[in-house]
N, C-alpha and C positions, 0 to 999 in steps of 0.2 A: 796890676799896674805895670805897664811896659817900662823897661829901662831901670828896674830896681835891682839892688844887689844885697844879698844876705850872706856875708862871708866873715868868719872870725878866724884870726890867726893868733895863737899864743905859744909861748915856749916857757916851760916851767917844770916843777918837780911833782911827782905823784905824792899825794898825802896818805894814801893807803894802797894796799894791794888791790888790783882790779877784781871786781865781783862779776862773775859770769852767771847768767841765768838762761836756762833752756826752756823753750816753749813747746807745747804739745805738737805744734805743726812742724817742728824741726828747726825753727828759727832760734837765733841766740842774740843776746844783748850783753854788752859789757859796760859796766858803770864804774867810775872812779872820780877822784877829785884831783885837780892840779892847782898848785900854788904859784902865783906870779908875784914878784916883789919889785918895788922901785925904791931907790934911796936917793937922798939929797942932803945938803947941808943947810941948816936953818940960817937965814940971813942975819937975824938978830943975835942968836946965841952961838952960832958956829958949830952947834952939835949936829952929829949925823942923825938923820931921821929915816925911818923905813916904814913902808906900808905894804902889807901882803894882802892880796885878793885871792879868794878861793873860787874856783870854777868847777861846776859839775859837768862831767863829760859822759855822753852816752853814745856808744858805738853800735850801729845797726847793720854794718857791712860785715858779712861773715868772714871774708879774708882778713879784714882788719881786726875782728874779734879774735881770730886765730893768732895773729901777731901779738896782740895785747896779752892773751892768755899765756903764750910761750915766753915772752921777753920782758914784760913790764912787771915791776914790783914797787913797793913803797920806796920813794926816794929817786926813782928813775927820772932822768931828765929827758923830756920829749918836746918835739915841735908838732903842733896839731893844727890842722885846717878843717873847719866845719861850718855849720850854720847855727845861728842863735835861734832857739825855740823856747817859747813859754807855754806851759800847759797848766790847765786848771784841774784840781782834784779836791776831794773832800776828806777832811781828817775824821777821826773817830767820833767827834762830837757833831759832825755834820757841817762844820764851817768850811767855807770855800777857801782853798789855799792855792797859791801859784808857785810854780817852780820854773826857773829859767836855766837852761843848760845849753851846752855846745854839743850839737848832734853831728856825728859822722855817718852819713848815709852812703849806700853804694854809689860809686862814681862821683861823689861829692865830698869825700873826706880823705884826709891824708894823715899818716903818722910817720914821723921820722925819729928814730932813736938817736939821742945826742951823745949819750955816754954808754959805757959797757957795764954798768952796774947790773944790768939784766942778766949777764952771763953767769953770775954767781948762783942764779936760780936754776941753772941748767946742769946740775950735778957736776960742777967744776969742768964742764965741757966748754971750750972756747967757741965763739961764733965764727964758723968758717965761711969761705966764700960762697958755698952752696946755700947756706942759711941766709946770707946777706942777699944773694940773688933772689931767693924766695921772697924775702921781705920786700925787695924792690919791685918784683913782679906783681905782688899782691897789692901794693900801694900806688901803683902807677895809675894816673888819671887818663881817661881817654884823650887822645890827641885829635884836635879838630881836623888836622890834615889826613887822618885815617878815613874820613868820610868823604868819598869822592862823589860829586853830584852827577858825573857823566854816566851815561848808560854803557854797560860793559860790552857792547857789540857794535 
């Protein structure tokens, strides 16, 4: 369908350390969950209410997998952009199951670290400018202006 959009943006905290899996073909995937919360005051009672949603994240872009592996851990606050995907699979009893997750694919995903909780995972080493430059270089989306339609002669 022309003119459709599949883009998800969330900001929340990791519920567990990222899980990295390696494939025989050299590819890698990173999986983790992110919690997002909203709070409000109940009109009738005046009590504060809160609802937390858990989102499954799957990173298929190798540069973003590297960033997640190095800097993310349980409790890290992150901003993520990806696509919503639902896949069908069968459990041990043969029943069909469905999983919906936010997928970050090459050139279609973005991770931004919101806090510095990740640097305690780097052997007390602080995140310096070179590391931040590497993160920004690996998470940059292609710019439409980079593609010039004119013939170069």
